[in-house]
N, CA, C and O atoms as a DFTB+ gen file, in Angstrom:
616 C
 N C O
     1  1       3.162      18.321     -12.833
     2  2       3.686      17.785     -12.165
     3  2       3.321      16.049     -12.147
     4  3       2.165      15.626     -12.143
     5  1       4.238      15.389     -12.140
     6  2       4.391      13.718     -11.627
     7  2       4.145      13.830     -10.412
     8  3       4.256      14.822      -9.692
     9  1       3.698      12.479     -10.102
    10  2       3.691      11.889      -8.718
    11  2       5.069      11.792      -8.135
    12  3       5.988      11.281      -8.775
    13  1       5.253      12.367      -6.695
    14  2       6.644      12.289      -6.355
    15  2       5.956      10.883      -5.242
    16  3       4.969      10.946      -4.510
    17  1       6.780       9.841      -5.443
    18  2       6.453       8.470      -4.881
    19  2       7.823       8.002      -4.143
    20  3       8.458       7.247      -4.879
    21  1       8.539       8.271      -2.725
    22  2       9.600       8.119      -2.457
    23  2       9.474       6.706      -1.954
    24  3       8.365       6.469      -1.474
    25  1      10.227       5.828      -1.944
    26  2      10.602       4.417      -1.819
    27  2      11.872       4.173      -0.988
    28  3      13.027       4.237      -1.409
    29  1      11.464       3.878       0.280
    30  2      12.827       3.313       1.380
    31  2      12.608       1.668       1.556
    32  3      11.713       1.054       2.137
    33  1      13.490       1.316       1.007
    34  2      13.575      -0.332       1.043
    35  2      14.434      -0.537       2.643
    36  3      15.660      -0.576       2.544
    37  1      14.020      -0.625       3.644
    38  2      14.642      -0.667       4.782
    39  2      14.384      -2.253       5.286
    40  3      14.977      -2.706       6.266
    41  1      13.906      -2.644       4.892
    42  2      13.310      -4.036       5.851
    43  2      14.868      -4.947       5.996
    44  3      15.154      -5.492       7.061
    45  1      15.597      -4.998       5.036
    46  2      16.577      -5.819       5.098
    47  2      16.341      -7.252       4.999
    48  3      17.045      -8.126       5.506
    49  1      15.132      -7.442       4.198
    50  2      15.088      -8.616       3.422
    51  2      14.948      -8.944       2.453
    52  3      14.140      -8.329       1.757
    53  1      15.662     -10.084       1.906
    54  2      16.225     -10.350       0.443
    55  2      14.544     -10.627      -0.395
    56  3      14.650     -10.958      -1.576
    57  1      13.736     -10.559      -0.092
    58  2      12.649     -11.088      -1.089
    59  2      11.647      -9.309      -0.823
    60  3      10.593      -9.175      -0.202
    61  1      12.271      -8.457      -1.374
    62  2      11.512      -7.011      -1.268
    63  2      11.544      -6.594      -2.897
    64  3      12.542      -6.783      -3.592
    65  1      10.397      -6.046      -3.357
    66  2      10.169      -5.567      -4.795
    67  2      11.476      -4.447      -4.634
    68  3      12.108      -4.127      -3.627
    69  1      11.616      -3.957      -6.182
    70  2      12.387      -2.925      -6.171
    71  2      12.013      -1.398      -6.306
    72  3      10.935      -1.302      -6.893
    73  1      12.438      -0.414      -6.027
    74  2      11.895       0.939      -6.045
    75  2      11.234       1.097      -7.349
    76  3      10.414       2.015      -7.376
    77  1      11.371       0.495      -8.331
    78  2      10.831       0.707      -9.652
    79  2       9.651       0.184      -9.667
    80  3       8.772       0.720     -10.342
    81  1       9.394      -0.973      -8.923
    82  2       8.318      -1.704      -9.316
    83  2       7.343      -1.142      -8.093
    84  3       6.186      -1.144      -8.514
    85  1       7.395      -0.770      -7.032
    86  2       6.839       0.209      -5.856
    87  2       6.234       1.013      -6.773
    88  3       5.209       0.628      -7.337
    89  1       6.739       2.115      -7.011
    90  2       6.596       3.292      -7.898
    91  2       5.350       2.893      -9.008
    92  3       4.258       3.445      -9.144
    93  1       5.875       1.826      -9.684
    94  2       4.616       1.573     -11.004
    95  2       3.612       1.193     -10.228
    96  3       2.466       1.574     -10.465
    97  1       3.924       0.346      -9.138
    98  2       2.283      -0.242      -8.587
    99  2       1.650       1.136      -7.973
   100  3       0.562       1.452      -8.454
   101  1       2.164       1.942      -7.031
   102  2       1.582       2.983      -6.597
   103  2       1.324       4.172      -7.602
   104  3       0.393       4.918      -7.299
   105  1       1.849       4.379      -8.469
   106  2       1.439       5.169      -9.849
   107  2       0.073       4.597     -10.230
   108  3      -1.023       5.157     -10.195
   109  1       0.449       3.122     -10.670
   110  2      -1.080       2.919     -11.186
   111  2      -2.203       3.176     -10.371
   112  3      -3.291       3.376     -10.910
   113  1      -2.070       3.200      -8.982
   114  2      -3.241       3.549      -8.225
   115  2      -3.413       4.731      -8.169
   116  3      -4.533       5.054      -7.773
   117  1      -2.589       5.700      -8.467
   118  2      -2.885       7.272      -8.346
   119  2      -3.236       7.231      -9.438
   120  3      -4.321       7.811      -9.409
   121  1      -3.046       6.922     -10.438
   122  2      -3.448       7.068     -12.135
   123  2      -5.178       6.621     -11.834
   124  3      -5.994       7.521     -12.030
   125  1      -5.484       5.830     -11.565
   126  2      -7.195       5.624     -11.153
   127  2      -7.896       6.600     -10.409
   128  3      -8.959       6.997     -10.885
   129  1      -7.475       7.098      -9.249
   130  2      -7.908       7.781      -8.391
   131  2      -7.555       9.444      -9.187
   132  3      -7.982      10.480      -8.677
   133  1      -6.769       9.437     -10.404
   134  2      -6.907      10.901     -10.850
   135  2      -6.280      11.820     -10.034
   136  3      -6.764      12.914      -9.744
   137  1      -5.027      11.327      -9.589
   138  2      -4.098      12.063      -8.607
   139  2      -2.811      11.844      -8.976
   140  3      -2.027      11.168      -8.310
   141  1      -2.548      12.385     -10.013
   142  2      -1.348      12.353     -10.655
   143  2       0.101      13.132     -10.036
   144  3       1.291      12.851     -10.175
   145  1      -0.480      14.036      -9.430
   146  2       0.491      15.084      -8.520
   147  2       0.737      14.740      -6.913
   148  3       1.298      15.538      -6.162
   149  1       0.256      13.477      -6.500
   150  2       0.334      12.950      -5.059
   151  2       1.826      12.867      -4.822
   152  3       2.705      12.604      -5.643
   153  1       1.937      13.152      -3.497
   154  2       3.392      12.812      -3.210
   155  2       3.234      12.022      -1.871
   156  3       2.438      12.292      -0.971
   157  1       4.093      11.045      -1.902
   158  2       3.720       9.700      -0.751
   159  2       5.097       8.947      -0.524
   160  3       6.036       8.999      -1.317
   161  1       5.089       8.378       0.437
   162  2       6.408       7.234       0.916
   163  2       5.646       5.936       1.138
   164  3       4.591       5.750       1.744
   165  1       6.512       5.012       0.443
   166  2       6.497       3.509       0.530
   167  2       7.420       3.203       1.242
   168  3       8.471       3.633       0.765
   169  1       7.602       2.498       2.446
   170  2       8.982       2.215       3.230
   171  2       8.685       0.114       3.654
   172  3       7.818      -0.712       3.939
   173  1       9.624       0.222       3.487
   174  2       9.600      -1.586       3.766
   175  2      10.242      -1.730       4.921
   176  3      11.354      -1.203       4.960
   177  1       9.788      -2.421       6.105
   178  2      10.369      -2.669       7.223
   179  2      10.688      -3.999       7.722
   180  3      10.439      -4.948       6.978
   181  1      11.170      -4.204       8.802
   182  2      11.336      -5.683       9.398
   183  2      10.468      -5.988      10.355
   184  3       9.876      -5.013      10.817
   185  1      10.194      -7.043      10.811
   186  2       9.323      -7.515      11.499
   187  2       8.523      -6.604      13.015
   188  3       7.376      -6.405      13.413
   189  1      10.253      -6.181      13.578
   190  2      10.111      -5.561      15.045
   191  2       9.732      -4.496      14.522
   192  3       8.715      -4.176      15.138
   193  1      10.020      -3.502      13.483
   194  2       9.496      -2.266      13.064
   195  2       8.045      -2.188      12.736
   196  3       7.481      -1.106      12.899
   197  1       7.474      -3.065      12.357
   198  2       6.097      -3.295      11.981
   199  2       5.363      -4.020      13.177
   200  3       4.155      -4.190      13.011
   201  1       5.828      -4.399      14.168
   202  2       5.070      -4.668      15.409
   203  2       5.190      -3.669      16.051
   204  3       4.098      -3.241      16.426
   205  1       6.254      -2.927      16.442
   206  2       6.580      -1.826      17.066
   207  2       5.244      -0.851      16.521
   208  3       4.341      -0.431      17.245
   209  1       5.359      -0.672      15.365
   210  2       4.305       0.351      14.577
   211  2       3.057       0.222      14.701
   212  3       2.291       1.185      14.736
   213  1       2.660      -1.109      14.790
   214  2       1.291      -2.039      14.692
   215  2       0.754      -1.479      16.388
   216  3      -0.412      -1.213      16.675
   217  1       1.621      -1.423      17.083
   218  2       1.497      -1.904      18.718
   219  2       1.130      -0.215      19.161
   220  3       0.415       0.021      20.135
   221  1       1.733       0.906      18.292
   222  2       1.544       1.892      18.713
   223  2       0.449       2.866      18.062
   224  3      -0.051       3.831      18.640
   225  1       0.168       2.447      16.766
   226  2      -0.975       3.185      16.118
   227  2      -2.211       2.297      16.251
   228  3      -3.289       2.829      16.518
   229  1      -2.120       0.957      16.080
   230  2      -3.457       0.380      16.054
   231  2      -3.514      -0.226      16.998
   232  3      -4.514      -0.944      17.012
   233  1      -2.623      -0.339      18.242
   234  2      -3.000      -0.995      19.535
   235  2      -3.252      -2.622      19.672
   236  3      -3.814      -3.317      20.518
   237  1      -2.524      -2.909      18.355
   238  2      -2.598      -4.178      17.707
   239  2      -1.105      -5.012      18.443
   240  3      -0.027      -4.444      18.618
   241  1      -1.370      -6.282      18.744
   242  2      -0.180      -6.975      19.164
   243  2       0.246      -7.694      17.799
   244  3      -0.589      -8.130      17.006
   245  1       1.742      -7.782      17.589
   246  2       2.382      -8.402      16.503
   247  2       2.450      -7.720      15.408
   248  3       2.005      -6.583      15.251
   249  1       3.113      -8.509      14.456
   250  2       3.599      -7.867      12.942
   251  2       2.079      -7.655      11.965
   252  3       1.050      -8.117      12.459
   253  1       1.999      -6.985      10.661
   254  2       1.297      -6.937      10.151
   255  2       1.871      -6.586       8.613
   256  3       3.029      -6.319       8.291
   257  1       0.903      -6.658       7.933
   258  2       1.100      -6.722       5.790
   259  2       1.878      -5.535       6.005
   260  3       3.103      -5.473       6.108
   261  1       0.634      -4.141       6.091
   262  2       0.830      -3.030       5.600
   263  2      -0.258      -2.378       6.319
   264  3      -1.408      -2.796       6.460
   265  1       0.426      -0.945       6.897
   266  2      -0.079       0.035       7.427
   267  2       0.040       1.004       6.498
   268  3       0.922       0.967       5.640
   269  1      -1.282       2.434       6.635
   270  2      -1.084       3.133       6.027
   271  2      -1.380       4.483       6.891
   272  3      -2.384       4.519       7.601
   273  1      -0.330       5.789       6.806
   274  2      -0.544       6.681       7.622
   275  2      -0.915       8.059       6.874
   276  3      -0.077       8.853       6.448
   277  1      -2.345       8.213       6.785
   278  2      -2.470       9.435       5.968
   279  2      -2.030      10.807       6.606
   280  3      -1.975      10.962       7.826
   281  1      -1.758      11.668       5.808
   282  2      -1.096      12.926       6.568
   283  2      -2.581      14.134       6.552
   284  3      -3.320      14.291       5.581
   285  1      -2.690      14.767       7.727
   286  2      -4.115      15.406       7.543
   287  2      -3.446      16.653       6.693
   288  3      -2.316      16.767       6.219
   289  1      -4.532      17.507       6.683
   290  2      -4.139      18.735       5.713
   291  2      -3.224      19.885       6.983
   292  3      -3.244      20.054       8.202
   293  1      -2.605      20.371       5.967
   294  2      -1.886      21.124       6.583
   295  2      -2.184      22.581       6.288
   296  3      -2.137      22.982       5.125
   297  1      -2.501      23.424       7.335
   298  2      -3.023      24.644       7.286
   299  2      -1.652      25.454       6.806
   300  3      -0.484      25.444       7.194
   301  1      -2.512      26.289       5.581
   302  2      -1.506      27.187       4.538
   303  2      -0.737      26.221       3.690
   304  3       0.417      26.544       3.406
   305  1      -1.114      25.308       3.333
   306  2      -0.511      24.236       2.065
   307  2      -1.471      24.245       1.083
   308  3      -2.660      23.971       1.246
   309  1      -0.875      24.599      -0.048
   310  2      -2.197      24.244      -1.070
   311  2      -2.501      22.912      -1.297
   312  3      -1.851      22.049      -0.706
   313  1      -3.346      22.627      -2.024
   314  2      -4.151      21.115      -1.959
   315  2      -2.989      20.147      -2.724
   316  3      -2.496      19.059      -2.428
   317  1      -2.784      21.143      -3.926
   318  2      -1.861      20.530      -4.711
   319  2      -0.436      20.002      -4.259
   320  3       0.192      19.186      -4.933
   321  1       0.001      20.507      -3.120
   322  2       1.241      20.259      -2.892
   323  2       1.288      19.302      -1.601
   324  3       2.277      18.707      -1.173
   325  1      -0.182      19.299      -1.018
   326  2      -0.061      18.545       0.235
   327  2       0.100      16.891       0.029
   328  3      -0.472      16.227      -0.835
   329  1       1.108      16.356       1.138
   330  2       1.381      14.999       0.774
   331  2       0.647      14.219       1.338
   332  3       0.358      14.523       2.496
   333  1       0.020      12.844       0.735
   334  2      -0.940      12.206       1.084
   335  2      -0.472      11.247       2.409
   336  3      -1.399      10.825       3.101
   337  1       0.663      10.946       2.729
   338  2       0.842      10.316       3.724
   339  2       2.188       9.019       3.088
   340  3       2.771       8.934       2.007
   341  1       2.271       8.024       4.592
   342  2       3.185       7.118       3.998
   343  2       2.433       5.823       4.237
   344  3       1.467       5.563       4.955
   345  1       3.274       4.991       3.302
   346  2       2.583       3.479       3.306
   347  2       3.818       2.508       4.063
   348  3       4.975       2.860       3.835
   349  1       3.620       1.408       4.877
   350  2       4.701       0.936       5.305
   351  2       4.286      -0.780       5.243
   352  3       3.232      -1.325       5.571
   353  1       5.733      -1.454       4.613
   354  2       4.833      -2.589       3.973
   355  2       6.131      -3.927       4.684
   356  3       7.318      -3.927       4.358
   357  1       5.686      -4.636       5.371
   358  2       6.503      -5.984       5.769
   359  2       6.734      -6.947       5.149
   360  3       5.698      -7.584       4.957
   361  1       7.803      -7.504       4.620
   362  2       8.108      -8.163       3.275
   363  2       8.486      -9.833       4.000
   364  3       8.599     -10.833       3.291
   365  1       8.624      -9.844       5.373
   366  2       8.128     -11.587       5.589
   367  2       6.778     -11.792       6.016
   368  3       6.302     -12.923       6.116
   369  1       6.247     -10.922       6.229
   370  2       4.705     -11.051       6.240
   371  2       4.350     -11.282       5.108
   372  3       4.004     -12.390       4.698
   373  1       4.406     -10.002       4.303
   374  2       3.995     -10.483       2.857
   375  2       4.396     -11.738       1.912
   376  3       3.789     -12.162       0.928
   377  1       5.438     -12.146       2.420
   378  2       6.089     -13.462       1.650
   379  2       5.555     -14.772       2.252
   380  3       5.581     -15.818       1.603
   381  1       5.000     -14.687       3.678
   382  2       4.412     -15.622       4.276
   383  2       3.020     -15.559       3.520
   384  3       2.789     -16.374       2.627
   385  1       2.350     -14.862       3.777
   386  2       0.788     -14.638       3.054
   387  2       0.799     -15.004       1.812
   388  3      -0.033     -15.861       1.516
   389  1       1.630     -14.539       0.811
   390  2       1.456     -15.103      -0.479
   391  2       2.208     -16.500      -0.764
   392  3       2.163     -16.942      -1.912
   393  1       2.879     -17.194       0.215
   394  2       2.945     -18.523       0.060
   395  2       1.909     -19.290       0.417
   396  3       1.744     -20.334      -0.215
   397  1       0.830     -18.890       1.686
   398  2      -0.203     -19.554       1.916
   399  2      -1.588     -19.101       1.156
   400  3      -2.527     -19.897       1.175
   401  1      -1.708     -18.059       0.603
   402  2      -2.781     -18.057      -0.364
   403  2      -2.196     -18.065      -1.349
   404  3      -2.123     -16.949      -1.864
   405  1      -1.564     -19.107      -2.051
   406  2      -1.130     -19.137      -3.171
   407  2      -0.870     -18.193      -4.336
   408  3      -1.192     -18.501      -5.484
   409  1      -0.378     -17.230      -4.079
   410  2      -0.135     -16.105      -4.950
   411  2       1.363     -15.776      -5.023
   412  3       2.108     -16.013      -4.072
   413  1       1.801     -15.212      -6.201
   414  2       3.110     -15.069      -6.441
   415  2       3.435     -13.498      -5.535
   416  3       2.847     -12.419      -5.464
   417  1       4.428     -13.954      -5.059
   418  2       5.163     -12.706      -4.041
   419  2       4.828     -11.235      -4.533
   420  3       4.292     -10.376      -3.833
   421  1       5.316     -11.052      -6.132
   422  2       5.149      -9.961      -6.828
   423  2       3.686      -9.551      -7.237
   424  3       3.499      -8.412      -7.664
   425  1       2.705     -10.386      -7.128
   426  2       1.620      -9.736      -7.036
   427  2       0.910      -9.430      -5.800
   428  3       0.342      -8.339      -5.741
   429  1       0.851     -10.240      -4.780
   430  2       0.628      -9.659      -3.384
   431  2       1.284      -8.587      -2.897
   432  3       0.709      -7.901      -2.052
   433  1       2.951      -8.150      -3.445
   434  2       3.407      -6.833      -2.913
   435  2       2.201      -5.751      -3.455
   436  3       1.416      -5.056      -2.810
   437  1       2.393      -5.910      -4.868
   438  2       1.383      -5.065      -5.903
   439  2      -0.097      -4.678      -5.291
   440  3      -0.597      -3.560      -5.165
   441  1      -0.527      -5.717      -5.020
   442  2      -1.913      -5.550      -4.159
   443  2      -1.751      -4.650      -3.160
   444  3      -2.407      -3.609      -3.121
   445  1      -0.660      -5.052      -2.069
   446  2      -0.547      -4.133      -0.830
   447  2      -0.044      -2.965      -1.090
   448  3      -0.186      -2.096      -0.229
   449  1       0.515      -2.713      -2.064
   450  2       0.778      -1.178      -2.169
   451  2      -0.223      -0.292      -3.184
   452  3       0.125       0.821      -3.579
   453  1      -1.357      -0.830      -3.522
   454  2      -2.416      -0.375      -4.668
   455  2      -3.453      -0.062      -2.814
   456  3      -3.976       0.962      -2.375
   457  1      -3.362      -1.226      -2.325
   458  2      -4.532      -1.338      -0.935
   459  2      -3.907       0.075      -0.181
   460  3      -4.545       1.094      -0.447
   461  1      -2.958       0.210       0.553
   462  2      -2.360       1.058       1.041
   463  2      -2.488       2.710       0.431
   464  3      -2.677       3.723       1.104
   465  1      -2.340       2.614      -0.863
   466  2      -2.484       4.182      -1.616
   467  2      -4.246       4.498      -1.808
   468  3      -4.649       5.637      -2.048
   469  1      -5.173       3.327      -1.664
   470  2      -6.403       3.504      -1.531
   471  2      -6.853       4.421      -0.392
   472  3      -7.519       5.454      -0.454
   473  1      -6.202       3.642       0.913
   474  2      -6.143       4.012       2.321
   475  2      -5.891       5.358       2.344
   476  3      -6.860       6.085       2.560
   477  1      -4.500       6.011       2.120
   478  2      -4.328       7.112       2.110
   479  2      -5.306       8.362       1.199
   480  3      -5.256       9.575       1.405
   481  1      -5.967       7.819       0.409
   482  2      -7.033       8.486      -0.178
   483  2      -8.611       8.275       0.430
   484  3      -9.617       8.605      -0.198
   485  1      -8.618       7.665       1.764
   486  2      -9.583       8.071       1.977
   487  2     -10.368       6.405       2.349
   488  3     -10.923       6.209       3.430
   489  1     -10.294       5.484       1.411
   490  2     -10.878       4.256       1.066
   491  2     -10.550       3.564       2.343
   492  3      -9.406       3.431       2.776
   493  1     -11.851       3.049       3.026
   494  2     -11.423       1.499       3.994
   495  2     -12.552       0.786       3.837
   496  3     -13.544       1.025       3.147
   497  1     -12.279      -0.179       4.599
   498  2     -12.771      -1.509       4.597
   499  2     -13.324      -2.132       5.790
   500  3     -13.367      -3.337       6.036
   501  1     -13.865      -0.874       6.711
   502  2     -14.461      -1.072       7.771
   503  2     -15.927      -1.764       7.858
   504  3     -16.214      -2.385       8.882
   505  1     -16.793      -1.668       6.866
   506  2     -17.903      -1.970       6.554
   507  2     -18.082      -2.965       5.641
   508  3     -16.965      -3.215       5.188
   509  1     -19.153      -3.879       4.978
   510  2     -19.005      -4.408       3.907
   511  2     -19.216      -3.692       2.830
   512  3     -18.770      -4.085       1.752
   513  1     -19.879      -2.604       2.924
   514  2     -20.065      -1.638       1.635
   515  2     -19.037      -0.939       1.131
   516  3     -18.835      -0.530      -0.012
   517  1     -18.295      -0.833       2.302
   518  2     -16.821       0.339       2.265
   519  2     -15.697      -0.852       1.565
   520  3     -14.880      -0.700       0.656
   521  1     -15.959      -1.816       2.215
   522  2     -14.954      -3.184       1.290
   523  2     -15.196      -3.485       0.159
   524  3     -14.261      -3.814      -0.570
   525  1     -16.440      -3.465      -0.298
   526  2     -16.997      -3.618      -1.450
   527  2     -16.033      -2.946      -2.739
   528  3     -15.328      -3.440      -3.618
   529  1     -16.401      -1.587      -2.350
   530  2     -15.901      -0.362      -3.266
   531  2     -14.435      -0.587      -3.192
   532  3     -13.865      -0.451      -4.274
   533  1     -13.737      -0.876      -2.246
   534  2     -12.301      -0.557      -1.786
   535  2     -11.843      -1.725      -2.924
   536  3     -11.017      -1.526      -3.814
   537  1     -12.579      -3.000      -2.683
   538  2     -12.303      -4.076      -3.258
   539  2     -12.038      -3.930      -5.025
   540  3     -11.086      -4.104      -5.786
   541  1     -13.335      -3.549      -5.136
   542  2     -13.690      -3.216      -6.654
   543  2     -12.526      -2.336      -7.346
   544  3     -12.263      -2.624      -8.513
   545  1     -11.931      -1.471      -6.838
   546  2     -10.807      -0.443      -6.887
   547  2     -10.080      -0.977      -6.747
   548  3      -9.249      -0.816      -7.640
   549  1      -9.678      -1.968      -5.719
   550  2      -8.196      -2.598      -5.965
   551  2      -7.964      -3.521      -7.518
   552  3      -7.044      -3.443      -8.333
   553  1      -9.228      -4.408      -7.512
   554  2      -9.170      -5.347      -8.719
   555  2      -9.061      -4.737      -9.941
   556  3      -8.256      -5.179     -10.761
   557  1      -9.938      -3.533     -10.255
   558  2      -9.391      -2.942     -11.348
   559  2      -8.045      -2.306     -11.464
   560  3      -7.452      -2.460     -12.531
   561  1      -7.462      -1.587     -10.478
   562  2      -6.139      -1.378     -10.579
   563  2      -5.235      -2.436     -10.882
   564  3      -4.500      -2.211     -11.844
   565  1      -5.094      -3.587     -10.277
   566  2      -4.623      -4.539     -10.504
   567  2      -4.835      -5.445     -11.746
   568  3      -4.274      -6.528     -11.915
   569  1      -5.722      -4.859     -12.594
   570  2      -5.856      -5.694     -13.814
   571  2      -5.280      -4.750     -14.595
   572  3      -5.060      -5.218     -15.712
   573  1      -4.831      -3.249     -14.450
   574  2      -4.208      -3.002     -15.397
   575  2      -2.630      -3.221     -15.287
   576  3      -1.791      -2.860     -16.113
   577  1      -2.385      -3.981     -13.924
   578  2      -0.978      -4.379     -14.094
   579  2      -0.754      -5.728     -14.684
   580  3       0.392      -6.094     -14.945
   581  1      -1.506      -6.280     -14.846
   582  2      -1.574      -7.793     -15.002
   583  2      -1.399      -8.709     -13.945
   584  3      -0.633      -9.671     -13.897
   585  1      -2.491      -8.148     -12.798
   586  2      -2.371      -8.652     -11.757
   587  2      -3.928      -9.267     -11.440
   588  3      -4.907      -8.521     -11.433
   589  1      -4.035     -10.896     -11.149
   590  2      -5.574     -11.363     -11.014
   591  2      -5.806     -10.534      -9.488
   592  3      -5.079     -10.079      -8.605
   593  1      -7.546     -10.661      -9.815
   594  2      -7.941     -10.287      -8.810
   595  2      -7.832     -11.157      -7.752
   596  3      -8.141     -12.348      -7.765
   597  1      -7.320     -10.437      -6.705
   598  2      -6.609     -10.919      -5.292
   599  2      -7.932     -11.360      -4.516
   600  3      -7.783     -11.762      -3.363
   601  1      -9.202     -11.316      -5.054
   602  2     -10.297     -11.903      -3.812
   603  2     -10.925     -13.172      -4.640
   604  3     -11.905     -13.755      -4.175
   605  1     -10.416     -13.529      -5.713
   606  2     -11.094     -14.749      -5.964
   607  2      -9.938     -16.055      -5.639
   608  3      -8.740     -16.202      -5.882
   609  1     -10.830     -16.762      -5.067
   610  2     -10.109     -18.104      -4.933
   611  2      -9.305     -18.850      -5.767
   612  3      -9.725     -19.136      -6.888
   613  1      -7.683     -19.390      -5.219
   614  2      -6.827     -19.687      -6.595
   615  2      -7.286     -21.324      -6.805
   616  3      -6.854     -21.968      -7.760
């Protein structure tokens, strides 16, 4: 079975990737994690929706670039059929960050999709040690996509 990556381009924003690009980036992360059978959703949203999600689920004001919502294991559902969860990305925030950070919009989107997939797999960056592991994985996956190390200064 191949990964099932549903893409919902719902932001209404002109500068967002295609569904094919999103699937390619998420697929690269899943391949690196050896999870070819994963099921997940990636959704782009406007700043109003992202602000509401950030407030409700993280108790933080304002919009953010990406949120990940892992799905808890469902009783009675075989491991291979278990959905990973959802990734939500806000294109207007991504575009502002790409400009500020001197990155291409496409590269920054790719990074955030990969970042979200790693979160769905349980990776985090709450401690320096966790961040180092996650950043290394991101950098390795992005290199397979031809994207420069996002943690190196431009």
